[in-house]
N, C-alpha and C positions, 0 to 999 in steps of 0.2 A: 632501451630499457622500458618496460611496460609501466604504464601509469595505473596506480591503484585508486579505486574510488569506493567509498562506503555509501550505500544507499539504504533507505528504510521505507517500509510500507506498513500500513495499518489496516487490520480487519476490525473495523469499528462497528459495533452493534448497539442498537438502541433498546429501550425497555420492551419493545414489541418484537424483538428478535430480528429486525431488519438490518441489512448491512449497508454501509455507506460506500458508494462508488462515485468515481469521477470520470468524465470524458475529456480528454486532452483537446485543446483548441488549436494547437499549432502543428503538431507532428502526427502522432498516432490518434486514431479516432475510435478505438475500441474502449469499452468501459473497463475500468481497472481500479485497483486499490489506490487510495490517496497516499502520497509519499514522494520521496525524491532524494537528492544528494545531501549528505551530511557535510556541513562546513568544517574546515580544519580546526576551528576554535570551539567546537561544541561537542557534547557527548551524543551518543546514539539516541538516547531518549529525548534530549533537548531538540535534536534535529527532527525527530519524529513528530513531536508536539508542534514545532514551528511549521513544518511542511503541511501537516493536516490543517492547521489553522489558516495558513496562507491560502491553501487551495479551496477550503470549504467554510471558513469562519466558525468551525466547530472546535472547542477545546476538548481534549481527550485525556484519559487516564490509561496509560499502558498497564496491562494486567499480566501478560506473560509472553515469552518468546515462542513463536511457532516454529521458526527455523532460520537457518543461515544458508544462503544459496550463493555459490561461486559461479561466475559467468565470465568467460574470456571472449573479448570482442576485439580482434586485431591487437593493437598495442594497448588496449585498456583491459584491466582486470577489475571486475566488480564483486564486492561482497555485499549481498542484499540481505538485510535483517528484517524479518516479518514478525510483527507483534499483534496479539489479540488485544483490543482496547475497548473501553467503555467511554461514555460521555462524561465530561467533568462537571458541567453545570447544567442540570435540568435538561429537558427536551427542547431542542432548538432546531429550526429548519436550516439546513445547509444552504449557503449561497456561493455560487462559483466566482472565481477570480479571473475574469477575462484579461488578456487573451489566452493566458496559459491554460485555464480550465474553462471549457465551453458550457458544461453542465455538471451538476452533481445532485445526489439525492440518496435517500434511504429506500431500499428495495427489499420486498419479501423474498425469501430464499427460493420460493417456487415461481417467482415472477421477475427474474433478473432481466435487465434490458439486454438488447443484442446490438452488436456483437460484444461478447465478454471474452477476454483472453483466457485460454485454458489454465495458465498459471494462477490467475485470479480465482477461478472456480475451485481449483485444488486447494488454495490457501484458505478460502472460505470454508470448505469442507473440513480441513484440518482444525480450524477454529471451532467449528460446531462439534467435532468429535473429541475436542480437547486433547489433540495429539500434538506432539512436538518432535522435530527431527533432532536426534542426539548429536550427530556430526554434520558438518557442512555438506550440502548436496551440490554436486557439480552439474550445471546445466549448459546447454548451448544457447546462444543468443535467441534463436527463433522460439525456443521453449519458454523463454522468459518474457520477451517483448511480443512475440507472436509473428 
C-alpha cells in the first residue's frame, strides 16, 4: 500500500518584491522554496507556518493557494500544496537552521541564486502572475525535486 504524504511550500515575498529561498544542507543543494512535510496533527496552514519559521526564522501570512501538485515516488504519494505568502511581522532578515538549511535569503527575481529548481522558478512565476492551478497537477519526481 502506498504511503500518502502532505507537503507544503511557500512563495514568500517581502515589501521590495524579493522572494525567500533556502538551500538544503543535508540532501539537495539547489535553491528552493521553504517548506516541508505536514504533521498528522496539524492543518496545512499550520504546517506551512511551522516549516517556514523552522527553516528561516521568518513568520509568514499565507495569502492564497497557488496550486496542488501530485507526485508519485515508488511507494510514496505526495500532495504538495504551494502558497503565496507575505511576512507576518515587519521586515526581518532570514536565518538558516543548520544542518537542515545551509543558507537562506531574499533574492530579487532577476538575480536568483544558482542552481534553482525549475519547479521553484515556475511557482515563483505563478505567484508573480497571480495565477492558480484549478485542479491538482500530476508531476514526476524529477520535475518536482529536480
